[in-house]
All heavy atoms as an XYZ file, in Angstrom:
883
protein
N      18.112     53.729    -16.218
C      17.676     52.620    -15.395
C      18.083     51.309    -16.059
O      18.211     51.221    -17.262
C      16.165     52.633    -15.234
C      15.628     53.739    -14.363
S      16.191     53.741    -12.680
C      15.603     52.197    -12.085
N      18.233     50.315    -15.240
C      18.526     48.979    -15.742
C      17.202     48.273    -16.041
O      16.411     48.024    -15.131
C      19.327     48.184    -14.717
C      20.689     48.759    -14.323
C      21.310     47.924    -13.216
C      21.593     48.802    -15.528
N      16.984     47.982    -17.316
C      15.712     47.370    -17.707
C      15.512     46.014    -17.046
O      14.396     45.681    -16.626
C      15.651     47.231    -19.230
C      15.594     48.576    -19.931
O      15.277     49.577    -19.268
O      15.858     48.614    -21.147
N      16.578     45.222    -16.950
C      16.457     43.889    -16.355
C      16.051     43.988    -14.878
O      15.236     43.189    -14.397
C      17.766     43.131    -16.498
N      16.596     44.955    -14.171
C      16.243     45.142    -12.759
C      14.795     45.586    -12.620
O      14.079     45.122    -11.717
C      17.181     46.162    -12.109
C      16.945     46.466    -10.638
C      17.090     45.207     -9.791
C      17.908     47.541    -10.169
N      14.346     46.447    -13.503
C      12.958     46.902    -13.469
C      12.000     45.746    -13.709
O      11.002     45.582    -13.001
C      12.743     48.014    -14.508
O      13.656     49.079    -14.235
C      11.330     48.549    -14.476
N      12.315     44.916    -14.700
C      11.461     43.757    -15.002
C      11.494     42.757    -13.846
O      10.448     42.227    -13.438
C      11.903     43.098    -16.328
C      11.211     41.770    -16.538
C      11.625     44.025    -17.494
N      12.683     42.495    -13.303
C      12.797     41.548    -12.193
C      12.007     42.021    -10.977
O      11.328     41.218    -10.317
C      14.264     41.341    -11.826
N      12.059     43.300    -10.683
C      11.320     43.837     -9.543
C       9.817     43.739     -9.774
O       9.066     43.352     -8.868
C      11.728     45.295     -9.277
O      13.147     45.364     -9.121
C      11.063     45.845     -8.041
N       9.376     44.062    -10.980
C       7.944     43.987    -11.281
C       7.440     42.549    -11.224
O       6.366     42.278    -10.656
C       7.668     44.595    -12.651
N       8.203     41.612    -11.778
C       7.791     40.207    -11.765
C       7.764     39.665    -10.330
O       6.827     38.954     -9.939
C       8.708     39.364    -12.678
C       8.496     37.882    -12.473
C       8.481     39.737    -14.136
N       8.781     40.006     -9.542
C       8.808     39.562     -8.146
C       7.646     40.156     -7.361
O       7.035     39.473     -6.517
C      10.136     39.943     -7.496
N       7.311     41.410     -7.628
C       6.187     42.047     -6.943
C       4.867     41.371     -7.320
O       4.004     41.153     -6.461
C       6.138     43.533     -7.278
N       4.708     41.027     -8.593
C       3.486     40.334     -9.015
C       3.409     38.927     -8.439
O       2.319     38.450     -8.085
C       3.396     40.308    -10.538
C       3.097     41.654    -11.200
C       3.160     41.524    -12.711
C       1.744     42.187    -10.751
N       4.554     38.255     -8.335
C       4.569     36.920     -7.715
C       4.172     37.016     -6.243
O       3.399     36.189     -5.738
C       5.949     36.281     -7.876
N       4.688     38.023     -5.549
C       4.310     38.238     -4.151
C       2.817     38.541     -4.034
O       2.140     38.032     -3.140
C       5.132     39.380     -3.545
C       4.811     39.752     -2.101
C       5.194     38.623     -1.152
C       5.529     41.037     -1.721
N       2.303     39.350     -4.962
C       0.882     39.677     -4.945
C       0.030     38.427     -5.156
O      -0.981     38.235     -4.466
C       0.571     40.719     -6.012
N       0.439     37.570     -6.072
C      -0.311     36.334     -6.305
C      -0.262     35.414     -5.092
O      -1.268     34.813     -4.705
C       0.245     35.632     -7.545
N       0.912     35.315     -4.485
C       1.099     34.450     -3.321
C       0.239     34.920     -2.151
O      -0.451     34.137     -1.507
C       2.576     34.435     -2.968
C       2.988     33.471     -1.914
C       2.340     32.341     -1.516
C       4.163     33.551     -1.120
N       3.057     31.708     -0.519
C       4.180     32.436     -0.268
C       5.222     34.454     -1.062
C       5.197     32.202      0.642
C       6.237     34.221     -0.156
C       6.223     33.101      0.677
N       0.285     36.207     -1.872
C      -0.512     36.746     -0.765
C      -2.001     36.765     -1.120
O      -2.845     36.590     -0.238
C      -0.021     38.137     -0.394
S       1.594     38.105      0.404
N      -2.310     36.961     -2.386
C      -3.707     36.882     -2.811
C      -4.267     35.485     -2.610
O      -5.422     35.313     -2.193
N      -3.460     34.480     -2.889
C      -3.883     33.098     -2.657
C      -4.067     32.816     -1.171
O      -5.006     32.120     -0.768
C      -2.870     32.128     -3.272
C      -3.286     30.691     -3.204
C      -4.390     30.238     -3.909
C      -2.584     29.786     -2.430
C      -4.790     28.919     -3.844
C      -2.968     28.461     -2.350
C      -4.082     28.025     -3.065
N      -3.189     33.382     -0.348
C      -3.346     33.235      1.099
C      -4.642     33.893      1.572
O      -5.345     33.344      2.429
C      -2.145     33.830      1.832
N      -4.959     35.036      1.010
C      -6.214     35.706      1.373
C      -7.412     34.874      0.921
O      -8.410     34.771      1.643
C      -6.261     37.096      0.752
N      -7.311     34.273     -0.240
C      -8.374     33.402     -0.742
C      -8.611     32.228      0.208
O      -9.736     31.803      0.420
C      -8.004     32.906     -2.142
C      -8.944     31.875     -2.700
C     -10.203     32.240     -3.166
C      -8.577     30.535     -2.752
C     -11.070     31.293     -3.669
C      -9.429     29.584     -3.253
C     -10.677     29.963     -3.714
O     -11.533     29.017     -4.212
N      -7.527     31.727      0.803
C      -7.630     30.621      1.756
C      -7.923     31.107      3.171
O      -7.869     30.333      4.118
C      -6.338     29.806      1.760
C      -6.113     29.064      0.455
C      -4.887     28.206      0.523
N      -3.739     29.034      0.881
C      -2.566     28.562      1.241
N      -2.371     27.276      1.324
N      -1.578     29.374      1.529
N      -8.218     32.403      3.306
C      -8.579     33.008      4.588
C      -7.436     32.923      5.606
O      -7.647     32.618      6.779
C      -9.846     32.364      5.155
C     -10.545     33.249      6.172
O     -10.339     34.473      6.132
O     -11.268     32.711      7.025
N      -6.222     33.221      5.152
C      -5.044     33.168      6.013
C      -4.395     34.550      6.102
O      -4.339     35.281      5.117
C      -4.009     32.187      5.468
C      -4.471     30.759      5.456
C      -3.421     29.841      4.863
O      -2.496     30.290      4.202
N      -3.585     28.556      5.111
N      -3.845     34.893      7.263
C      -3.089     36.146      7.389
C      -1.685     35.964      6.804
O      -1.295     34.855      6.426
C      -3.021     36.362      8.902
C      -3.040     34.974      9.458
C      -3.941     34.183      8.544
N      -0.939     37.037      6.757
C       0.453     36.926      6.324
C       1.235     36.133      7.363
O       1.017     36.274      8.562
C       1.092     38.319      6.149
O       0.863     39.094      7.316
C       0.538     39.034      4.942
N       2.138     35.308      6.868
C       2.941     34.461      7.740
C       4.412     34.782      7.522
O       4.758     35.629      6.701
C       2.642     32.994      7.447
C       1.193     32.659      7.729
C       0.913     31.212      7.582
C      -0.544     30.996      7.964
N      -0.994     29.675      7.833
N       5.266     34.095      8.263
C       6.702     34.364      8.180
C       7.224     34.218      6.750
O       8.067     34.999      6.311
C       7.473     33.437      9.112
C       7.224     33.757     10.582
O       6.749     34.875     10.864
O       7.499     32.885     11.425
N       6.739     33.231      6.020
C       7.206     33.035      4.645
C       6.854     34.216      3.765
O       7.617     34.592      2.876
C       6.613     31.749      4.066
C       7.163     30.529      4.717
C       6.516     29.708      5.606
C       8.485     30.005      4.581
N       7.348     28.706      6.006
C       8.578     28.864      5.392
C       9.599     30.395      3.850
C       9.728     28.105      5.492
C      10.746     29.634      3.950
C      10.801     28.513      4.761
N       5.700     34.817      4.012
C       5.321     35.996      3.236
C       6.272     37.165      3.524
O       6.618     37.923      2.618
C       3.884     36.399      3.557
C       2.875     35.380      3.155
N       2.089     34.736      4.075
C       2.530     34.888      1.944
C       1.299     33.891      3.452
N       1.555     33.953      2.145
N       6.685     37.276      4.776
C       7.601     38.363      5.120
C       8.986     38.155      4.502
O       9.675     39.118      4.167
C       7.686     38.538      6.636
C       6.454     39.178      7.197
C       5.459     38.414      7.783
C       6.272     40.547      7.105
C       4.309     39.006      8.275
C       5.127     41.144      7.595
C       4.144     40.372      8.181
N       9.391     36.905      4.333
C      10.641     36.634      3.613
C      10.501     37.065      2.155
O      11.404     37.683      1.583
C      11.031     35.148      3.748
C      11.403     34.846      5.196
C      12.176     34.800      2.805
C      11.583     33.373      5.497
N       9.351     36.768      1.557
C       9.097     37.223      0.187
C       9.083     38.736      0.088
O       9.628     39.317     -0.863
N       8.489     39.393      1.089
C       8.491     40.854      1.093
C       9.904     41.401      1.219
O      10.237     42.426      0.604
C       7.625     41.381      2.247
C       6.151     41.260      2.025
S       5.218     41.987      3.382
C       4.676     40.506      4.221
N      10.750     40.721      1.984
C      12.140     41.164      2.136
C      12.886     41.060      0.813
O      13.674     41.951      0.464
C      12.841     40.343      3.211
N      12.638     39.995      0.058
C      13.303     39.832     -1.245
C      12.865     40.930     -2.202
O      13.692     41.568     -2.874
C      13.014     38.430     -1.824
C      13.467     38.333     -3.272
C      13.664     37.352     -0.977
N      11.567     41.185     -2.260
C      11.060     42.234     -3.153
C      11.566     43.601     -2.693
O      11.949     44.443     -3.519
C       9.523     42.185     -3.220
C       8.977     43.354     -4.013
C       9.067     40.862     -3.830
N      11.608     43.825     -1.394
C      12.122     45.102     -0.880
C      13.606     45.271     -1.190
O      14.064     46.388     -1.463
C      11.894     45.197      0.626
O      10.529     45.226      0.911
N      14.346     44.180     -1.164
C      15.758     44.246     -1.526
C      15.925     44.661     -2.988
O      16.784     45.498     -3.303
C      16.434     42.900     -1.272
C      17.911     42.814     -1.651
C      18.737     43.736     -0.758
C      18.402     41.379     -1.539
N      15.110     44.104     -3.864
C      15.166     44.511     -5.274
C      14.824     45.992     -5.435
O      15.475     46.708     -6.200
C      14.202     43.658     -6.107
C      14.611     42.214     -6.343
C      13.466     41.433     -6.965
C      15.846     42.151     -7.224
N      13.824     46.463     -4.695
C      13.463     47.882     -4.759
C      14.580     48.765     -4.197
O      14.829     49.863     -4.709
C      12.158     48.121     -4.011
N      15.279     48.284     -3.185
C      16.407     49.032     -2.626
C      17.546     49.131     -3.630
O      18.152     50.196     -3.800
C      16.900     48.363     -1.330
O      15.818     48.295     -0.404
C      18.049     49.133     -0.708
N      17.836     48.028     -4.300
C      18.882     48.039     -5.335
C      18.503     49.019     -6.441
O      19.336     49.777     -6.938
C      19.125     46.620     -5.884
C      20.006     46.653     -7.115
C      19.730     45.731     -4.812
N      17.225     49.021     -6.816
C      16.793     49.944     -7.852
C      16.922     51.401     -7.394
O      17.319     52.264     -8.177
C      15.357     49.651     -8.253
C      14.921     50.478     -9.440
C      13.553     50.118     -9.907
O      12.655     49.972     -9.087
N      13.395     49.978    -11.195
N      16.615     51.665     -6.140
C      16.782     53.015     -5.599
C      18.239     53.441     -5.676
O      18.559     54.552     -6.116
C      16.284     53.066     -4.155
C      16.496     54.377     -3.400
C      15.559     55.448     -3.946
C      16.266     54.178     -1.916
N      19.142     52.559     -5.290
C      20.573     52.879     -5.319
C      21.049     53.097     -6.750
O      21.775     54.061     -7.038
C      21.381     51.768     -4.612
C      21.066     51.772     -3.117
C      22.873     51.928     -4.853
C      21.559     50.558     -2.368
N      20.631     52.228     -7.670
C      21.038     52.371     -9.075
C      20.517     53.689     -9.637
O      21.239     54.407    -10.337
C      20.538     51.169     -9.905
C      20.649     51.443    -11.397
C      21.316     49.916     -9.541
N      19.271     54.031     -9.321
C      18.711     55.289     -9.812
C      19.460     56.502     -9.289
O      19.743     57.440    -10.035
N      19.804     56.483     -8.010
C      20.541     57.609     -7.426
C      21.941     57.705     -8.022
O      22.433     58.800     -8.316
C      20.573     57.482     -5.892
C      19.177     57.723     -5.324
C      21.571     58.456     -5.279
C      19.040     57.427     -3.861
N      22.588     56.555     -8.224
C      23.927     56.566     -8.826
C      23.876     57.112    -10.247
O      24.734     57.906    -10.648
C      24.549     55.149     -8.776
C      25.772     55.052     -9.665
C      24.898     54.772     -7.346
N      22.880     56.711    -11.004
C      22.779     57.223    -12.370
C      22.520     58.722    -12.386
O      23.059     59.436    -13.234
C      21.690     56.481    -13.139
C      22.115     55.089    -13.547
C      21.082     54.392    -14.392
O      19.883     54.608    -14.232
N      21.544     53.546    -15.291
N      21.705     59.203    -11.467
C      21.492     60.645    -11.382
C      22.772     61.359    -10.980
O      23.087     62.442    -11.494
C      20.377     60.963    -10.383
C      18.957     60.579    -10.805
C      17.991     60.797     -9.647
C      18.527     61.361    -12.024
N      23.544     60.768    -10.073
C      24.803     61.374     -9.641
C      25.831     61.406    -10.764
O      26.687     62.297    -10.793
C      25.359     60.617     -8.436
N      25.763     60.435    -11.666
C      26.691     60.399    -12.804
C      26.308     61.383    -13.900
O      27.023     61.533    -14.878
C      26.726     58.992    -13.401
C      27.435     58.010    -12.512
C      27.472     56.598    -13.049
N      27.451     56.508    -14.492
C      27.009     55.451    -15.164
N      26.532     54.410    -14.512
N      27.035     55.424    -16.473
N      25.173     62.058    -13.751
C      24.780     63.078    -14.715
C      23.710     62.641    -15.693
O      23.290     63.443    -16.524
N      23.267     61.410    -15.619
C      22.193     60.969    -16.504
C      20.878     61.546    -15.999
O      20.671     61.694    -14.806
C      22.136     59.446    -16.544
C      23.412     58.819    -17.079
C      23.345     57.306    -17.076
O      22.253     56.764    -17.325
O      24.379     56.687    -16.816
N      19.998     61.876    -16.914
C      18.734     62.501    -16.534
C      17.555     61.762    -17.165
O      17.601     61.395    -18.319
C      18.698     63.965    -16.983
C      19.730     64.833    -16.308
C      19.369     65.057    -14.845
N      20.412     65.790    -14.164
C      21.061     65.338    -13.116
N      20.807     64.166    -12.621
N      21.988     66.057    -12.535
N      16.476     61.601    -16.395
C      15.262     60.997    -16.958
C      14.575     61.955    -17.924
O      14.724     63.179    -17.807
C      14.397     60.719    -15.736
C      14.938     61.569    -14.655
C      16.363     61.847    -14.972
N      13.820     61.396    -18.846
C      13.149     62.218    -19.854
C      12.084     63.129    -19.270
O      11.896     64.240    -19.734
C      12.502     61.335    -20.930
C      13.525     60.718    -21.863
O      14.706     61.118    -21.809
O      13.141     59.825    -22.652
N      11.382     62.675    -18.242
C      10.243     63.432    -17.725
C      10.547     64.205    -16.454
O       9.625     64.656    -15.771
C       9.065     62.491    -17.506
C       8.568     61.873    -18.790
C       7.352     60.990    -18.556
O       6.687     61.100    -17.535
N       7.082     60.124    -19.503
N      11.798     64.358    -16.101
C      12.144     65.191    -14.954
C      12.682     64.407    -13.778
O      12.210     63.322    -13.462
N      13.667     64.996    -13.136
C      14.339     64.345    -12.022
C      13.462     64.265    -10.778
O      13.443     63.252    -10.084
C      15.638     65.117    -11.699
O      16.450     65.154    -12.864
C      16.402     64.444    -10.578
N      12.711     65.309    -10.506
C      11.905     65.338     -9.286
C      10.865     64.225     -9.271
O      10.729     63.508     -8.268
C      11.209     66.701     -9.135
O      12.194     67.728     -9.167
C      10.429     66.783     -7.847
N      10.151     64.066    -10.362
C       9.120     63.026    -10.408
C       9.761     61.635    -10.388
O       9.230     60.701     -9.785
C       8.188     63.210    -11.621
C       6.956     62.329    -11.457
C       8.888     62.923    -12.921
C       5.832     62.681    -12.398
N      10.935     61.519    -11.008
C      11.632     60.232    -10.999
C      12.043     59.836     -9.582
O      11.811     58.701     -9.154
C      12.859     60.307    -11.915
C      13.655     59.044    -11.944
C      13.192     57.922    -12.606
C      14.880     58.968    -11.301
C      13.924     56.749    -12.623
C      15.627     57.809    -11.315
C      15.141     56.694    -11.984
N      12.604     60.773     -8.839
C      13.024     60.497     -7.460
C      11.803     60.197     -6.587
O      11.841     59.304     -5.736
C      13.855     61.663     -6.893
C      14.101     61.503     -5.407
C      15.176     61.773     -7.639
N      10.705     60.911     -6.805
C       9.492     60.654     -6.040
C       8.978     59.230     -6.280
O       8.589     58.526     -5.336
C       8.417     61.672     -6.392
N       8.987     58.788     -7.523
C       8.554     57.426     -7.829
C       9.527     56.394     -7.275
O       9.106     55.324     -6.826
C       8.375     57.239     -9.335
C       6.992     57.590     -9.815
C       6.686     58.876    -10.226
C       5.986     56.638     -9.856
C       5.419     59.207    -10.669
C       4.717     56.954    -10.297
C       4.439     58.239    -10.702
O       3.177     58.563    -11.126
N      10.833     56.692     -7.313
C      11.808     55.777     -6.726
C      11.565     55.582     -5.232
O      11.590     54.459     -4.725
C      13.228     56.317     -6.930
C      13.983     55.935     -8.175
C      15.346     56.615     -8.183
C      14.129     54.443     -8.313
N      11.330     56.678     -4.531
C      11.085     56.595     -3.090
C       9.769     55.863     -2.812
O       9.679     55.045     -1.896
C      11.114     57.998     -2.461
C      12.527     58.566     -2.539
C      10.613     57.968     -1.013
C      12.636     60.028     -2.181
N       8.753     56.142     -3.617
C       7.479     55.442     -3.454
C       7.608     53.950     -3.687
O       7.040     53.141     -2.942
N       8.377     53.567     -4.705
C       8.592     52.145     -4.982
C       9.383     51.492     -3.853
O       9.110     50.348     -3.473
C       9.321     51.985     -6.314
N      10.332     52.216     -3.313
C      11.143     51.701     -2.205
C      10.293     51.463     -0.956
O      10.474     50.482     -0.237
C      12.280     52.684     -1.910
C      13.036     52.409     -0.651
C      13.907     51.340     -0.567
C      12.867     53.220      0.460
C      14.598     51.077      0.604
C      13.563     52.971      1.625
C      14.430     51.894      1.694
N       9.337     52.339     -0.688
C       8.556     52.279      0.548
C       7.279     51.450      0.430
O       6.650     51.144      1.443
C       8.191     53.697      0.988
N       6.902     51.058     -0.758
C       5.608     50.419     -0.998
C       5.438     49.109     -0.220
O       4.476     48.944      0.544
C       5.455     50.187     -2.498
S       3.885     49.479     -2.950
N       6.321     48.174     -0.404
C       6.182     46.855      0.223
C       6.403     46.917      1.743
O       5.640     46.296      2.498
C       7.104     45.824     -0.456
C       6.665     45.625     -1.912
C       7.110     44.501      0.280
C       5.269     45.074     -2.102
N       7.411     47.636      2.245
C       7.516     47.724      3.709
C       6.271     48.333      4.368
O       5.840     47.873      5.431
C       8.745     48.604      3.925
C       9.579     48.397      2.713
C       8.585     48.240      1.597
N       5.680     49.324      3.733
C       4.465     49.921      4.289
C       3.325     48.906      4.314
O       2.605     48.792      5.313
C       4.064     51.148      3.479
N       3.177     48.151      3.234
C       2.132     47.124      3.190
C       2.406     46.038      4.232
O       1.472     45.529      4.870
C       2.043     46.516      1.797
N       3.669     45.690      4.428
C       4.021     44.681      5.424
C       3.685     45.121      6.832
O       3.154     44.342      7.625
N       3.991     46.375      7.159
C       3.659     46.881      8.495
C       2.143     46.955      8.696
O       1.647     46.656      9.779
C       4.292     48.252      8.738
C       5.746     48.169      9.086
C       6.693     48.783      8.295
C       6.172     47.476     10.213
C       8.042     48.706      8.610
C       7.514     47.396     10.540
C       8.452     48.011      9.730
N       1.418     47.329      7.656
C      -0.034     47.368      7.788
C      -0.601     45.962      7.946
O      -1.599     45.769      8.644
C      -0.655     48.083      6.589
C      -0.361     49.562      6.619
S      -1.219     50.634      5.449
C      -1.478     49.697      4.021
N       0.022     44.972      7.321
C      -0.471     43.599      7.471
C      -0.210     43.062      8.878
O      -0.917     42.168      9.333
C       0.167     42.681      6.430
O       1.491     42.338      6.774
N       0.807     43.594      9.548
C       1.036     43.205     10.943
C      -0.067     43.723     11.860
O      -0.406     43.088     12.860
C       2.388     43.727     11.429
C       3.614     42.984     10.925
C       4.875     43.719     11.350
C       3.636     41.558     11.428
N      -0.611     44.862     11.525
C      -1.686     45.430     12.326
C      -3.001     44.689     12.096
O      -3.860     44.673     12.977
C      -1.864     46.911     12.004
N      -3.158     44.095     10.940
C      -4.392     43.387     10.584
C      -4.063     41.921     10.384
O      -3.693     41.502      9.297
C      -4.982     43.994      9.306
C      -6.301     43.408      8.887
C      -7.393     43.619      9.921
O      -7.536     44.752     10.409
O      -8.085     42.645     10.227
N      -4.151     41.141     11.438
C      -3.751     39.730     11.400
C      -4.898     38.824     10.962
O      -5.165     37.787     11.559
C      -3.223     39.296     12.762
C      -2.004     40.057     13.228
C      -0.839     39.981     12.290
N      -0.371     38.598     12.187
C       0.450     38.159     11.269
N       0.904     38.970     10.360
N       0.817     36.921     11.250
N      -5.605     39.235      9.907
C      -6.635     38.412      9.292
C      -6.305     38.293      7.810
O      -5.225     38.701      7.370
C      -8.032     39.044      9.462
O      -8.061     40.296      8.757
C      -8.355     39.294     10.931
N      -7.228     37.774      7.060
C      -7.008     37.656      5.616
C      -6.787     39.023      4.968
O      -6.163     39.125      3.916
C      -8.182     36.947      4.969
C      -9.440     37.811      4.965
C     -10.632     37.126      4.420
N     -10.458     36.889      3.006
C     -11.377     36.364      2.235
N     -12.535     36.018      2.741
N     -11.153     36.186      0.965
N      -7.287     40.081      5.595
C      -7.149     41.412      5.010
C      -5.709     41.918      5.064
O      -5.316     42.776      4.278
C      -8.122     42.383      5.676
C      -9.524     41.960      5.381
C     -10.404     41.385      6.253
C     -10.173     42.015      4.116
N     -11.568     41.089      5.604
C     -11.460     41.465      4.288
C      -9.802     42.458      2.850
C     -12.365     41.345      3.252
C     -10.719     42.350      1.818
C     -11.977     41.805      2.017
N      -4.923     41.381      5.956
C      -3.492     41.685      5.938
C      -2.839     41.123      4.683
O      -1.996     41.778      4.055
N      -3.239     39.919      4.290
C      -2.727     39.328      3.049
C      -3.201     40.113      1.833
O      -2.450     40.305      0.874
C      -3.173     37.865      2.936
O      -2.597     37.093      3.956
N      -4.436     40.582      1.883
C      -4.961     41.405      0.783
C      -4.159     42.701      0.670
O      -3.853     43.158     -0.437
C      -6.460     41.692      0.994
C      -6.967     42.732      0.002
C      -7.273     40.413      0.878
N      -3.792     43.281      1.803
C      -3.013     44.519      1.797
C      -1.660     44.319      1.125
O      -1.231     45.142      0.306
C      -2.814     45.022      3.242
O      -4.081     45.231      3.833
C      -2.014     46.306      3.280
N      -0.985     43.219      1.439
C       0.315     42.953      0.821
C       0.141     42.649     -0.667
O       0.960     43.079     -1.494
C       1.037     41.804      1.551
C       2.341     41.456      0.848
C       1.313     42.198      2.990
N      -0.905     41.934     -1.024
C      -1.169     41.658     -2.441
C      -1.384     42.962     -3.203
O      -0.846     43.150     -4.308
C      -2.373     40.735     -2.589
N      -2.138     43.878     -2.618
C      -2.353     45.182     -3.249
C      -1.047     45.961     -3.354
O      -0.775     46.617     -4.374
C      -3.388     45.977     -2.466
N      -0.215     45.883     -2.325
C       1.088     46.549     -2.377
C       1.967     45.998     -3.492
O       2.692     46.751     -4.147
N       1.917     44.693     -3.709
C       2.683     44.095     -4.810
C       2.215     44.582     -6.168
O       3.019     44.866     -7.054
N       0.911     44.706     -6.333
C       0.377     45.218     -7.606
C       0.776     46.675     -7.795
O       1.171     47.087     -8.887
C      -1.150     45.030     -7.649
C      -1.478     43.530     -7.716
C      -1.759     45.766     -8.833
C      -2.932     43.204     -7.505
N       0.689     47.453     -6.730
C       1.084     48.866     -6.811
C       2.559     48.981     -7.186
O       2.935     49.806     -8.033
C       0.783     49.598     -5.482
C       1.463     50.954     -5.430
C      -0.708     49.736     -5.293
N       3.413     48.148     -6.591
C       4.831     48.201     -6.917
C       5.084     47.851     -8.379
O       5.908     48.490     -9.042
C       5.638     47.270     -6.006
C       7.146     47.233     -6.264
C       7.762     48.628     -6.136
C       7.818     46.262     -5.330
N       4.375     46.870     -8.903
C       4.543     46.521    -10.316
C       4.136     47.685    -11.222
O       4.821     47.984    -12.212
C       3.719     45.271    -10.643
N       3.067     48.371    -10.873
C       2.639     49.533    -11.661
C       3.662     50.663    -11.547
O       3.967     51.348    -12.540
C       1.231     50.000    -11.214
C       0.856     51.324    -11.839
C       0.195     48.939    -11.543
N       4.216     50.856    -10.362
C       5.253     51.880    -10.188
C       6.487     51.567    -11.041
O       7.147     52.485    -11.545
C       5.646     51.998     -8.715
C       4.626     52.657     -7.790
C       5.089     52.560     -6.341
C       4.396     54.094     -8.177
N       6.795     50.293    -11.215
C       7.937     49.916    -12.051
C       7.695     50.308    -13.505
O       8.597     50.820    -14.178
C       8.205     48.409    -11.955
C       8.634     47.947    -10.598
C       9.857     48.686    -10.112
O      10.876     48.741    -10.789
N       9.758     49.265     -8.932
N       6.490     50.083    -13.977
C       6.151     50.476    -15.351
C       6.263     51.987    -15.490
O       6.809     52.505    -16.472
C       4.740     49.987    -15.730
C       4.295     50.550    -17.070
C       4.692     48.469    -15.747
N       5.783     52.697    -14.511
C       5.852     54.164    -14.548
C       7.293     54.667    -14.471
O       7.656     55.619    -15.175
C       5.018     54.733    -13.398
C       4.900     56.215    -13.429
C       4.088     56.698    -14.622
N       4.065     58.149    -14.587
C       4.523     58.930    -15.556
N       4.990     58.408    -16.657
N       4.480     60.222    -15.422
N       8.125     54.048    -13.654
C       9.540     54.436    -13.602
C      10.213     54.237    -14.953
O      11.013     55.071    -15.392
C      10.275     53.621    -12.533
C      10.164     54.117    -11.103
C      10.699     53.075    -10.137
C      10.895     55.428    -10.933
N       9.891     53.142    -15.599
C      10.435     52.869    -16.938
C      10.015     53.960    -17.917
O      10.830     54.449    -18.710
C       9.969     51.492    -17.409
C      10.453     51.123    -18.765
C      11.756     50.695    -18.976
C       9.595     51.189    -19.864
C      12.206     50.346    -20.232
C      10.039     50.852    -21.128
C      11.338     50.432    -21.311
O      11.772     50.089    -22.565
N       8.742     54.369    -17.862
C       8.259     55.431    -18.732
C       8.921     56.768    -18.435
O       9.267     57.527    -19.346
C       6.738     55.594    -18.600
C       5.978     54.451    -19.219
O       6.548     53.745    -20.073
O       4.787     54.271    -18.862
N       9.082     57.091    -17.166
C       9.680     58.369    -16.780
C      11.137     58.431    -17.248
O      11.598     59.476    -17.703
C       9.601     58.579    -15.249
C       8.151     58.775    -14.823
C      10.432     59.772    -14.805
C       7.946     58.740    -13.328
N      11.847     57.324    -17.137
C      13.256     57.335    -17.532
C      13.426     57.496    -19.034
O      14.432     57.988    -19.497
C      13.965     56.068    -17.040
C      15.429     56.158    -17.222
C      16.173     55.602    -18.220
C      16.348     56.874    -16.400
N      17.499     55.922    -18.063
C      17.636     56.707    -16.946
C      16.214     57.641    -15.239
C      18.776     57.272    -16.385
C      17.348     58.204    -14.695
C      18.600     58.024    -15.273
N      12.432     57.083    -19.781
C      12.504     57.265    -21.230
C      12.424     55.965    -21.991
O      12.913     55.843    -23.127
N      11.798     54.969    -21.402
C      11.711     53.651    -22.000
C      10.694     53.515    -23.081
O      10.041     54.252    -23.646
């Protein structure tokens, strides 16, 4: 895995979580700007998914097993889009809380991916 990409994705996810958490604190639902932020974080997760698959295809193997690594990659890829769709269903402050929680979950998944790869 690319350490810089993992750190960038985790930091972006935490920034999104703070931003949406602040919106929830102000009793606001997710807005268009939040969805742009979710798109940026999702793009980073997509790049990480592609890099992980390419490294596996080149013959590199994670320390803790390929199956669990791929499962975490897919979970990290789907985390923010799932939170975004759920926030569309809940157009209150709780939609912002959902995206904030998704950002925290993605940051934790990044730490776990780093550990699984052998960091």
